[in-house]
Residue frames as qw, qx, qy, qz and C-alpha x, y, z in Angstrom:
[[0.002, -0.888, -0.461, 0.006, 0.01, 0.00, 0.01],
 [0.426, 0.476, -0.026, 0.769, 1.48, 3.31, -1.09],
 [0.375, -0.626, -0.436, 0.527, 2.05, 5.83, 1.74],
 [0.207, 0.713, 0.237, 0.626, 1.08, 9.47, 1.15],
 [0.362, -0.395, -0.391, 0.749, 2.21, 12.38, 3.22],
 [0.053, 0.824, 0.402, 0.395, -0.08, 15.45, 3.24],
 [0.371, -0.276, -0.274, 0.843, 1.39, 18.77, 4.44],
 [0.077, -0.574, -0.460, -0.673, -1.50, 21.19, 4.57],
 [0.091, -0.006, -0.533, 0.842, -2.35, 23.82, 7.21],
 [0.536, -0.120, -0.136, -0.825, -6.03, 24.19, 6.23],
 [0.352, -0.110, 0.860, -0.352, -7.69, 21.65, 8.58],
 [0.723, 0.379, 0.308, -0.488, -10.84, 21.22, 6.52],
 [0.660, 0.599, -0.381, -0.244, -8.95, 20.51, 3.34],
 [0.048, 0.473, -0.867, 0.152, -6.40, 18.30, 5.12],
 [0.499, 0.028, 0.770, -0.397, -9.14, 16.12, 6.62],
 [0.745, 0.503, 0.081, -0.430, -10.98, 15.96, 3.27],
 [0.484, 0.608, -0.616, -0.124, -7.82, 14.79, 1.55],
 [0.192, -0.321, 0.885, -0.279, -7.11, 12.27, 4.28],
 [0.668, 0.190, 0.550, -0.463, -10.59, 10.79, 4.04],
 [0.738, 0.578, -0.073, -0.340, -10.61, 10.53, 0.24],
 [0.335, 0.617, -0.712, -0.026, -7.11, 9.16, -0.08],
 [0.327, -0.200, 0.874, -0.297, -7.75, 6.50, 2.54],
 [0.734, 0.345, 0.382, -0.442, -10.99, 5.59, 0.72],
 [0.660, 0.644, -0.323, -0.214, -8.94, 5.21, -2.44],
 [0.982, -0.030, -0.138, 0.127, -6.72, 2.64, -0.67],
 [0.443, 0.594, -0.395, 0.543, -3.70, 4.71, 0.38],
 [0.621, -0.474, -0.409, 0.472, -1.91, 4.77, 3.73],
 [0.130, 0.814, 0.119, 0.553, -2.01, 8.44, 4.78],
 [0.515, -0.396, -0.344, 0.677, 0.02, 10.61, 7.16],
 [0.098, 0.852, 0.301, 0.417, -0.81, 14.27, 7.65],
 [0.476, -0.277, -0.252, 0.796, 1.01, 17.35, 9.02],
 [0.058, 0.917, 0.392, -0.049, -0.24, 20.93, 9.60],
 [0.109, -0.932, 0.237, 0.250, 3.11, 22.71, 9.54],
 [0.619, 0.660, -0.424, 0.030, 6.30, 22.58, 7.59],
 [0.147, -0.568, 0.751, -0.304, 8.25, 21.46, 10.67],
 [0.749, -0.026, 0.580, -0.318, 5.89, 18.54, 11.20],
 [0.823, 0.536, -0.022, -0.189, 6.04, 17.74, 7.50],
 [0.316, 0.705, -0.627, 0.103, 9.83, 17.61, 7.52],
 [0.411, -0.354, 0.780, -0.313, 9.77, 15.13, 10.41],
 [0.827, 0.241, 0.422, -0.283, 7.22, 12.88, 8.60],
 [0.648, 0.694, -0.273, -0.154, 9.21, 13.13, 5.35],
 [0.065, -0.621, 0.776, -0.088, 12.18, 11.51, 7.06],
 [0.678, -0.023, 0.696, -0.236, 10.15, 8.29, 7.11],
 [0.024, -0.240, 0.752, 0.613, 10.33, 8.25, 3.32],
 [0.614, 0.422, 0.492, -0.451, 6.72, 8.20, 2.14],
 [0.589, 0.255, 0.659, 0.392, 5.95, 7.12, -1.38],
 [0.185, 0.577, 0.365, 0.706, 4.60, 10.56, -2.41],
 [0.211, -0.410, -0.427, 0.778, 4.16, 13.97, -0.78],
 [0.061, 0.786, 0.476, 0.390, 1.27, 16.48, -1.24],
 [0.468, -0.278, -0.255, 0.799, 2.71, 19.80, -0.21],
 [0.041, 0.940, 0.338, 0.023, 0.94, 23.12, 0.35],
 [0.515, 0.459, -0.095, 0.718, 3.06, 26.18, -0.40],
 [0.156, -0.647, 0.120, -0.736, 1.61, 28.69, 2.04],
 [0.742, -0.356, -0.539, 0.179, 2.56, 26.95, 5.35],
 [0.359, -0.912, 0.130, -0.150, 3.30, 28.63, 8.71],
 [0.642, -0.589, 0.433, 0.232, 6.94, 28.65, 9.67],
 [0.307, -0.265, 0.743, 0.533, 8.75, 26.66, 7.03],
 [0.629, 0.465, 0.019, -0.623, 6.82, 27.31, 3.81],
 [0.923, 0.242, 0.294, -0.061, 6.36, 24.78, 1.03],
 [0.566, 0.764, -0.286, 0.123, 9.21, 26.15, -1.08],
 [0.124, -0.694, 0.655, -0.272, 11.70, 25.81, 1.75],
 [0.767, -0.180, 0.559, -0.260, 10.35, 22.43, 2.78],
 [0.879, 0.473, 0.017, -0.053, 10.63, 21.07, -0.78],
 [0.395, 0.747, -0.486, 0.223, 14.27, 22.11, -0.86],
 [0.376, -0.536, 0.677, -0.336, 14.98, 20.54, 2.54],
 [0.899, 0.046, 0.379, -0.215, 13.37, 17.24, 1.53],
 [0.782, 0.603, -0.155, 0.041, 15.44, 17.08, -1.65],
 [0.015, -0.758, 0.622, -0.196, 18.59, 17.20, 0.48],
 [0.360, -0.300, 0.862, -0.193, 17.95, 13.69, 1.78],
 [0.575, 0.308, 0.755, -0.071, 15.40, 12.23, -0.69],
 [0.055, 0.365, -0.465, -0.805, 15.86, 12.81, -4.41],
 [0.064, -0.083, -0.905, -0.413, 13.26, 10.29, -5.52],
 [0.117, 0.496, 0.779, -0.366, 10.02, 10.84, -3.70],
 [0.101, 0.537, 0.503, 0.669, 7.43, 12.51, -5.97],
 [0.087, -0.417, -0.427, 0.797, 6.34, 15.92, -4.61],
 [0.072, 0.613, 0.603, 0.505, 3.06, 17.45, -5.76],
 [0.070, -0.056, -0.271, 0.958, 2.55, 21.11, -4.84],
 [0.078, -0.687, -0.711, -0.126, -1.00, 22.05, -3.78],
 [0.254, -0.334, -0.182, 0.889, -1.47, 25.77, -3.82],
 [0.264, 0.840, 0.423, -0.215, -3.60, 28.81, -4.62],
 [0.105, -0.725, 0.349, 0.585, -0.55, 30.45, -6.16],
 [0.779, 0.440, 0.444, 0.042, -1.03, 30.08, -9.89],
 [0.212, 0.899, -0.268, -0.275, 1.64, 32.35, -11.33],
 [0.853, 0.439, -0.244, 0.137, 4.22, 30.98, -13.73],
 [0.117, 0.702, -0.549, 0.439, 6.97, 32.34, -11.45],
 [0.616, -0.408, 0.531, -0.415, 5.75, 30.22, -8.51],
 [0.971, 0.174, 0.097, -0.131, 5.45, 27.14, -10.69],
 [0.665, 0.596, -0.358, 0.274, 8.96, 27.51, -12.06],
 [0.132, -0.648, 0.592, -0.461, 10.38, 28.14, -8.61],
 [0.834, -0.224, 0.379, -0.334, 8.67, 24.95, -7.37],
 [0.940, 0.337, -0.043, 0.041, 10.08, 22.88, -10.18],
 [0.369, 0.711, -0.474, 0.366, 13.54, 24.39, -9.74],
 [0.383, -0.544, 0.584, -0.464, 13.42, 23.27, -6.08],
 [0.002, -0.186, 0.982, 0.013, 12.57, 19.69, -7.06],
 [0.613, 0.243, 0.470, -0.587, 8.75, 19.52, -7.23],
 [0.282, 0.039, 0.888, 0.361, 7.37, 16.94, -9.71],
 [0.017, -0.569, -0.711, -0.414, 3.85, 18.35, -10.23],
 [0.013, 0.090, 0.241, -0.966, 1.83, 21.44, -9.41],
 [0.107, -0.552, -0.800, -0.211, -1.93, 21.44, -8.68],
 [0.050, -0.224, 0.074, -0.971, -3.75, 24.76, -8.36],
 [0.026, 0.431, 0.792, -0.431, -6.55, 25.14, -5.82],
 [0.744, -0.100, 0.521, -0.406, -9.44, 24.56, -6.08],
 [0.290, 0.302, -0.845, -0.334, -9.14, 21.11, -7.61],
 [0.862, -0.143, -0.139, -0.467, -11.32, 18.03, -7.75],
 [0.670, -0.436, 0.593, -0.097, -10.43, 14.90, -5.79],
 [0.899, 0.312, 0.305, 0.047, -10.58, 12.87, -8.95],
 [0.477, 0.825, -0.229, 0.198, -8.00, 15.15, -10.60],
 [0.255, -0.752, 0.565, -0.222, -5.76, 14.87, -7.62],
 [0.840, -0.153, 0.514, -0.078, -6.06, 11.09, -7.50],
 [0.812, 0.565, 0.076, 0.124, -5.16, 10.95, -11.19],
 [0.223, 0.858, -0.395, 0.243, -2.07, 13.09, -10.56],
 [0.558, -0.555, 0.587, -0.189, -1.06, 10.97, -7.54],
 [0.907, 0.098, 0.408, 0.008, -1.36, 7.70, -9.49],
 [0.671, 0.717, -0.070, 0.175, 0.53, 9.11, -12.51],
 [0.000, -0.828, 0.498, -0.257, 3.39, 10.31, -10.34],
 [0.712, -0.374, 0.580, -0.133, 3.59, 6.98, -8.50],
 [0.904, 0.353, 0.231, 0.070, 3.74, 5.16, -11.82],
 [0.456, 0.812, -0.275, 0.237, 6.59, 7.35, -13.04],
 [0.326, -0.715, 0.569, -0.243, 8.45, 6.82, -9.78],
 [0.876, -0.116, 0.462, -0.071, 8.07, 3.08, -10.14],
 [0.793, 0.591, 0.001, 0.149, 9.50, 3.16, -13.64],
 [0.178, 0.831, -0.433, 0.301, 12.50, 5.14, -12.46],
 [0.624, -0.515, 0.540, -0.231, 12.96, 2.80, -9.47],
 [0.943, 0.142, 0.301, 0.025, 13.02, -0.22, -11.74],
 [0.616, 0.742, -0.151, 0.218, 15.52, 1.44, -14.09],
 [0.099, -0.793, 0.520, -0.301, 17.94, 1.93, -11.19],
 [0.888, -0.290, 0.324, -0.147, 17.81, -1.72, -10.24],
 [0.245, -0.504, 0.782, 0.273, 20.67, -4.10, -10.90],
 [0.586, 0.243, -0.617, -0.465, 20.49, -6.55, -13.83],
 [0.726, -0.187, 0.550, -0.368, 18.81, -9.81, -12.94],
 [0.460, 0.368, -0.746, -0.311, 19.88, -13.18, -14.39],
 [0.628, -0.117, 0.673, -0.373, 18.10, -16.47, -13.84],
 [0.780, 0.300, 0.548, 0.039, 18.09, -19.59, -16.00],
 [0.489, 0.222, 0.449, 0.714, 18.35, -18.29, -19.57],
 [0.009, -0.897, -0.398, -0.192, 16.56, -15.05, -18.67],
 [0.441, -0.102, -0.146, 0.880, 18.29, -11.66, -18.36],
 [0.036, -0.902, -0.422, -0.080, 16.51, -8.48, -17.20],
 [0.452, 0.037, -0.077, 0.888, 18.26, -5.14, -17.61],
 [0.062, -0.821, -0.499, 0.271, 16.18, -2.42, -15.85],
 [0.205, -0.598, 0.158, 0.759, 18.61, 0.33, -16.90],
 [0.009, 0.153, -0.649, -0.746, 18.10, -0.49, -20.61],
 [0.660, 0.219, 0.295, -0.655, 14.45, -1.59, -20.12],
 [0.570, 0.408, -0.622, -0.349, 15.40, -4.78, -21.93],
 [0.775, -0.221, 0.541, -0.240, 14.77, -8.50, -21.55],
 [0.465, 0.442, -0.703, -0.307, 16.46, -11.41, -23.29],
 [0.874, -0.152, 0.402, -0.226, 15.68, -15.15, -23.24],
 [0.859, 0.046, 0.385, 0.334, 18.43, -17.44, -24.42],
 [0.371, -0.326, 0.272, 0.826, 20.27, -14.31, -25.53],
 [0.106, 0.423, 0.601, 0.670, 17.39, -13.26, -27.82],
 [0.124, -0.023, 0.238, -0.963, 15.47, -10.02, -27.12],
 [0.074, -0.525, -0.848, -0.016, 11.89, -10.20, -25.92],
 [0.088, -0.358, -0.110, -0.923, 9.50, -7.28, -26.35],
 [0.240, -0.502, -0.768, 0.318, 7.45, -6.50, -23.26],
 [0.126, -0.827, -0.250, -0.488, 5.00, -3.67, -22.50],
 [0.003, -0.575, 0.442, -0.688, 5.89, -1.38, -19.62],
 [0.730, -0.386, 0.239, -0.511, 3.48, -3.17, -17.24],
 [0.986, 0.046, -0.162, 0.010, 4.75, -6.61, -18.23],
 [0.535, 0.474, -0.444, 0.541, 8.34, -5.44, -17.66],
 [0.249, -0.541, 0.407, -0.693, 7.47, -4.04, -14.26],
 [0.904, -0.237, 0.052, -0.353, 5.65, -7.21, -13.26],
 [0.903, 0.230, -0.287, 0.224, 8.57, -9.37, -14.32],
 [0.306, 0.546, -0.453, 0.634, 11.12, -7.18, -12.55],
 [0.521, -0.502, 0.299, -0.622, 9.10, -7.09, -9.34],
 [0.973, -0.138, 0.001, -0.187, 8.67, -10.89, -9.26],
 [0.846, 0.311, -0.276, 0.334, 12.22, -11.66, -10.28],
 [0.096, 0.658, -0.418, 0.620, 13.73, -9.26, -7.75],
 [0.494, -0.367, 0.587, -0.525, 12.24, -11.35, -4.93],
 [0.546, 0.136, -0.775, -0.289, 12.50, -15.00, -6.14],
 [0.384, -0.213, -0.889, 0.134, 10.22, -17.51, -4.39],
 [0.145, 0.186, 0.440, -0.867, 8.24, -14.71, -2.75],
 [0.100, 0.534, 0.818, 0.189, 4.48, -15.18, -3.25],
 [0.069, 0.088, -0.013, -0.994, 2.84, -11.95, -4.49],
 [0.288, 0.545, 0.760, -0.206, -0.95, -11.75, -4.20],
 [0.316, 0.615, 0.493, 0.528, -2.91, -9.81, -6.81],
 [0.194, -0.954, -0.227, 0.022, -3.53, -6.84, -4.53],
 [0.523, -0.644, 0.239, 0.505, 0.16, -6.37, -3.87],
 [0.517, 0.172, 0.537, 0.644, 1.00, -6.68, -7.58],
 [0.122, 0.820, 0.460, 0.317, -1.60, -4.01, -8.27],
 [0.352, -0.912, -0.041, 0.206, -0.22, -1.67, -5.59],
 [0.591, -0.469, 0.368, 0.543, 3.39, -2.12, -6.70],
 [0.416, 0.130, 0.610, 0.662, 2.98, -1.98, -10.46],
 [0.065, 0.692, 0.539, 0.476, -0.15, 0.09, -11.08],
 [0.196, 0.213, -0.289, 0.913, 0.38, 2.32, -8.09],
 [0.493, -0.270, 0.124, -0.818, -3.04, 1.96, -6.48],
 [0.537, -0.246, 0.672, -0.448, -4.97, -0.40, -4.37],
 [0.586, 0.175, 0.791, 0.019, -6.80, -2.59, -6.95],
 [0.151, 0.349, -0.467, -0.798, -6.92, -2.44, -10.71],
 [0.587, 0.094, -0.472, -0.650, -10.28, -3.44, -12.22],
 [0.931, -0.203, 0.083, -0.292, -10.49, -7.14, -11.34],
 [0.662, -0.429, 0.587, 0.180, -8.28, -10.12, -10.81],
 [0.790, 0.474, 0.355, 0.162, -8.60, -10.78, -14.55],
 [0.250, 0.942, -0.217, 0.054, -6.44, -7.71, -15.30],
 [0.348, -0.679, 0.646, 0.001, -3.53, -9.16, -13.31],
 [0.777, 0.009, 0.629, 0.033, -4.11, -12.68, -14.59],
 [0.674, 0.721, 0.159, 0.031, -4.21, -11.47, -18.21],
 [0.122, 0.901, -0.413, 0.048, -0.89, -9.62, -17.81],
 [0.541, -0.469, 0.698, -0.016, 0.70, -12.66, -16.16],
 [0.830, 0.293, 0.475, -0.007, -0.53, -14.93, -18.93],
 [0.562, 0.821, -0.054, 0.082, 0.89, -12.73, -21.66],
 [0.137, -0.824, 0.545, -0.072, 4.16, -12.35, -19.78],
 [0.725, -0.218, 0.654, -0.013, 4.52, -16.11, -19.40],
 [0.795, 0.530, 0.292, 0.051, 3.82, -16.65, -23.07],
 [0.352, 0.904, -0.226, 0.088, 6.48, -14.12, -24.09],
 [0.109, -0.750, 0.635, -0.148, 9.30, -15.28, -21.79],
 [0.627, -0.251, 0.724, -0.138, 8.68, -19.05, -21.46],
 [0.845, 0.469, 0.090, -0.243, 7.69, -20.15, -25.00],
 [0.668, 0.631, -0.354, 0.174, 11.31, -20.06, -26.30],
 [0.188, -0.698, 0.594, -0.352, 12.91, -20.77, -22.92],
 [0.571, 0.078, -0.814, 0.071, 14.23, -23.95, -21.40],
 [0.137, -0.099, -0.720, 0.673, 12.73, -22.83, -18.10],
 [0.277, -0.736, -0.530, -0.318, 9.41, -22.05, -16.51],
 [0.260, 0.277, -0.338, 0.861, 9.62, -18.90, -14.44],
 [0.356, -0.217, 0.210, -0.885, 6.31, -17.69, -13.13],
 [0.270, -0.181, -0.945, 0.024, 4.27, -20.17, -11.07],
 [0.507, -0.503, -0.186, -0.675, 0.72, -19.90, -9.81],
 [0.100, 0.017, -0.847, 0.522, 0.34, -20.55, -6.09],
 [0.321, -0.483, -0.699, -0.418, -3.29, -21.60, -5.86],
 [0.426, -0.766, -0.481, 0.007, -5.34, -19.37, -3.65],
 [0.494, -0.645, -0.063, 0.580, -2.42, -17.00, -2.95],
 [0.202, 0.894, -0.139, -0.376, -0.90, -15.45, -6.07],
 [0.792, 0.573, -0.164, 0.133, 2.22, -15.73, -8.19],
 [0.635, -0.645, 0.344, 0.251, 5.86, -16.65, -7.56],
 [0.509, 0.746, -0.423, -0.075, 9.06, -16.32, -9.60],
 [0.693, -0.421, 0.585, 0.015, 10.99, -19.63, -9.45],
 [0.444, 0.558, -0.596, -0.369, 13.18, -20.72, -12.40],
 [0.738, -0.114, 0.644, -0.168, 12.53, -24.39, -13.10],
 [0.033, 0.335, -0.781, -0.526, 14.04, -26.34, -15.97],
 [0.746, 0.161, -0.125, -0.635, 11.30, -27.74, -18.26],
 [0.642, 0.221, -0.729, -0.084, 13.05, -31.13, -18.51],
 [0.024, 0.109, -0.818, 0.565, 12.50, -31.45, -14.73],
 [0.573, -0.070, 0.033, -0.816, 8.71, -31.27, -15.14],
 [0.812, 0.017, -0.492, -0.313, 8.37, -35.00, -15.76],
 [0.428, 0.171, -0.778, 0.428, 10.36, -35.97, -12.64]]
């Protein structure tokens, strides 16, 4: 479950955001001042919603302070300041997105999910190469080979494979796969996950001497390289 930090001094708006984000399946922490927000940010949330006009340490200063120890967490500015100058200053300090008040909850949720997705892509790209059986995954190049031949995967298929292969033998249920890859609590139905897994298996296992992704009945999926010639034993 992705953790969101809200730093907003307006109590009514803060509580509204907390309620709606929790209802959407997120784990939420909230702070009313920049000082409190800085303390919560040290726990490395998955995304930060940051008001600019805060008492004490304002949003500009807080954004800069957070970037000193966390370069990766997406920061979305929430503000009534709509000038181009304020937007450019925010981006220069390390903000990833800028939402002008008033805004709809649906718009904010869309922005949150989009930024979480981008963060996941960058996280995968920074991962070390993974080799197992005749499979090689290169997150930095966003490339996969089977028996030294390239395999074309969609972004979601690549993210699913990287997630599973980075924790071999760990059983991932569908909800966790949805949270980790799609960036929110549950995507459509279990068929969405199952369909992506089926396509991924077809692409990486058809020309391979190994089976990689196994179904754990009633629980989910597991990455475990297993030579096909062992299936009959």
